[in-house]
C-alpha positions as CSV (number, residue, x, y, z in Angstrom):
1,X,123.1,132.2,111.6
2,X,123.7,128.5,112.7
3,X,123.4,126.5,109.6
4,X,124.9,122.7,109.9
5,X,123.2,120.2,109.2
6,X,123.6,116.3,110.5
7,X,123.2,113.6,108.2
8,X,122.9,110.7,110.2
9,X,122.8,106.9,108.3
10,X,121.2,104.3,110.1
11,X,122.9,101.2,110.7
12,X,121.7,97.8,108.7
13,X,124.1,94.7,109.0
14,X,127.7,93.1,107.7
15,X,129.1,89.8,107.2
16,X,131.9,88.5,108.9
17,X,134.2,89.6,106.2
18,X,132.6,93.5,106.8
19,X,130.6,93.3,103.4
20,X,127.7,95.8,104.2
21,X,124.1,94.6,103.0
22,X,122.0,95.6,100.1
23,X,120.0,98.4,102.3
24,X,123.5,99.5,103.6
25,X,124.6,100.5,100.3
26,X,120.8,102.0,99.1
27,X,121.4,104.2,102.7
28,X,124.8,105.2,101.6
29,X,123.3,106.0,98.0
30,X,121.0,108.3,99.3
31,X,123.2,109.9,101.7
32,X,125.6,110.8,98.8
33,X,122.7,112.2,96.8
34,X,121.3,114.3,99.7
35,X,124.6,115.6,100.8
36,X,125.5,116.7,96.9
37,X,122.4,118.8,97.1
38,X,122.9,120.6,100.2
39,X,126.2,121.5,99.5
40,X,124.8,122.9,96.0
41,X,122.5,124.8,98.6
42,X,125.6,126.0,100.4
43,X,124.8,124.0,103.5
44,X,127.5,123.1,106.0
45,X,127.1,119.2,106.3
46,X,128.2,116.6,108.9
47,X,127.7,112.8,108.3
48,X,127.2,110.4,111.4
49,X,127.2,106.6,110.8
50,X,125.6,104.1,113.5
51,X,126.5,100.4,114.4
52,X,128.3,98.8,116.7
53,X,129.5,95.3,116.9
54,X,126.9,92.5,117.7
55,X,126.3,89.1,116.7
56,X,123.0,89.8,115.8
57,X,124.2,92.4,112.8
58,X,127.8,92.3,112.7
59,X,129.8,89.1,113.7
60,X,133.2,90.9,113.7
61,X,135.1,93.2,116.3
62,X,135.1,95.9,114.0
63,X,132.3,98.5,114.3
64,X,129.6,98.3,111.9
65,X,129.9,102.6,111.4
66,X,133.6,102.0,110.5
67,X,132.6,99.7,107.2
68,X,130.2,101.7,106.2
69,X,132.8,104.8,106.3
70,X,134.8,103.1,104.0
71,X,131.9,102.8,101.7
72,X,130.9,106.2,101.5
73,X,134.8,107.3,101.0
74,X,134.7,105.1,98.4
75,X,131.3,106.9,97.1
76,X,133.5,110.3,97.1
77,X,132.6,111.6,100.2
78,X,135.4,113.2,101.8
79,X,136.5,111.6,105.1
80,X,137.0,115.0,107.0
81,X,132.9,115.1,106.6
82,X,132.2,111.7,108.2
83,X,132.5,111.9,112.1
84,X,134.7,109.8,113.6
85,X,134.0,107.6,115.7
86,X,130.5,107.0,114.7
87,X,127.8,105.8,116.9
88,X,128.3,102.5,118.4
89,X,124.6,101.8,118.5
90,X,123.1,98.4,119.0
91,X,119.6,99.2,117.7
92,X,117.0,102.1,116.6
93,X,116.8,103.0,120.3
94,X,120.0,103.4,120.7
95,X,120.3,105.6,117.5
96,X,118.1,108.0,118.8
97,X,119.2,108.6,121.9
98,X,122.9,108.9,120.9
99,X,121.6,110.9,118.1
100,X,120.0,113.1,120.6
101,X,123.6,113.4,122.9
102,X,125.3,114.5,119.7
103,X,123.2,117.2,118.9
104,X,123.3,118.8,122.1
105,X,127.1,118.1,122.4
106,X,127.7,120.0,119.4
107,X,125.8,123.2,117.0
108,X,123.3,122.1,114.7
109,X,120.5,123.2,113.0
110,X,118.6,120.3,111.5
111,X,119.3,116.6,111.6
112,X,118.2,114.8,108.6
113,X,118.3,110.8,109.4
114,X,118.5,108.3,106.2
115,X,116.9,104.5,106.4
116,X,115.1,102.5,104.5
117,X,111.6,102.7,103.8
118,X,110.4,99.1,105.7
119,X,112.4,101.0,109.0
120,X,111.2,104.6,108.5
121,X,108.0,104.5,110.8
122,X,109.8,103.3,113.9
123,X,113.0,105.7,113.2
124,X,110.1,108.6,112.8
125,X,108.8,107.6,116.3
126,X,112.1,107.3,118.2
127,X,113.6,110.6,116.6
128,X,110.1,112.4,116.8
129,X,109.9,111.9,120.2
130,X,113.9,112.0,121.5
131,X,114.6,115.2,119.1
132,X,112.5,118.6,119.3
133,X,111.6,121.3,121.5
134,X,109.6,119.3,123.6
135,X,112.8,117.0,124.4
136,X,114.9,119.7,125.5
137,X,116.6,119.4,122.4
138,X,115.5,121.9,120.0
139,X,116.7,121.0,116.4
140,X,114.4,120.7,113.6
141,X,114.6,116.8,112.3
142,X,113.1,114.9,109.5
143,X,113.5,111.0,108.3
144,X,114.3,110.2,104.8
145,X,113.7,106.9,103.6
146,X,115.0,104.7,100.5
147,X,113.0,102.3,98.4
148,X,114.6,99.2,100.4
149,X,115.6,96.2,99.5
150,X,112.7,94.1,100.6
151,X,109.0,93.3,98.0
152,X,106.5,91.3,98.3
153,X,105.5,89.2,100.8
154,X,108.8,89.8,102.8
155,X,108.2,93.6,102.6
156,X,104.4,93.1,103.7
157,X,105.0,91.0,107.0
158,X,108.2,93.2,107.7
159,X,106.0,96.6,107.6
160,X,103.6,94.3,109.7
161,X,106.6,93.8,112.6
162,X,107.3,97.5,112.4
163,X,103.7,98.4,113.0
164,X,103.8,96.4,116.1
165,X,107.1,97.7,117.0
166,X,106.1,100.8,117.0
167,X,102.7,100.2,118.7
168,X,104.9,98.7,121.7
169,X,107.2,101.5,122.1
170,X,104.3,104.1,122.0
171,X,102.0,101.9,124.5
172,X,104.6,99.7,126.4
173,X,107.9,100.8,126.6
174,X,111.0,99.0,128.1
175,X,114.4,98.7,128.6
176,X,116.5,101.3,127.8
177,X,113.6,103.2,125.5
178,X,111.3,103.6,128.9
179,X,114.4,104.5,130.8
180,X,115.0,107.3,128.7
181,X,111.3,108.5,128.4
182,X,111.0,108.7,132.1
183,X,114.2,110.4,132.6
184,X,112.9,113.5,130.0
185,X,109.1,113.3,131.1
186,X,108.3,112.5,127.6
187,X,105.5,109.8,128.1
188,X,103.1,112.0,126.4
189,X,104.8,112.6,123.7
190,X,105.8,108.9,123.1
191,X,102.2,108.4,123.2
192,X,101.4,111.0,120.8
193,X,101.1,110.7,117.0
194,X,102.4,114.3,116.6
195,X,106.0,113.4,117.0
196,X,106.3,111.3,114.1
197,X,104.4,113.5,111.6
198,X,107.2,116.1,112.9
199,X,109.8,113.8,111.3
200,X,107.9,113.7,107.9
201,X,110.1,114.7,104.9
202,X,108.6,118.0,102.9
203,X,106.2,117.4,100.0
204,X,107.8,116.8,96.5
205,X,106.8,119.8,94.4
């Protein structure tokens, strides 16, 4: 029985020297922790890292996923467990669509997406719509969040912005997301809150 898990680290930012931001480090630490737990449970795990090259988040010619890959290796992850090349994604919409394509091209029983707390709602919506039986990609998916780098008013402001972004994605999709939703007849799923709920992590007991 298939029991392969795809562990996806979503992209963050890096500077002109290739130094990954605080949230990228926190996501990597969560990936390493989850990888150890899954190995202990006897699971076969592959890691897929996201992030291309764009002045908005990576002002270098080297893709962001490459910097994060080196960081994961420095944290003790065997390079053989990290899929290369990573996803040359420009934003979260790309990440959801590209991850779906990777799943369909390979064999996995589950996908676990790792991101920051302030970004989790948007990731849950996009991955929840793009992955699942309703989307022709019948794989279990959940989004796990770590406590991010934002606090206080900055966190409050970002959460409000993310809430508005999710609302726009649901009610007025545009660009690559609209094209994807239309191509796969996912308008009903995109308007629903159910896919997002399906990507919630299991309760802690």
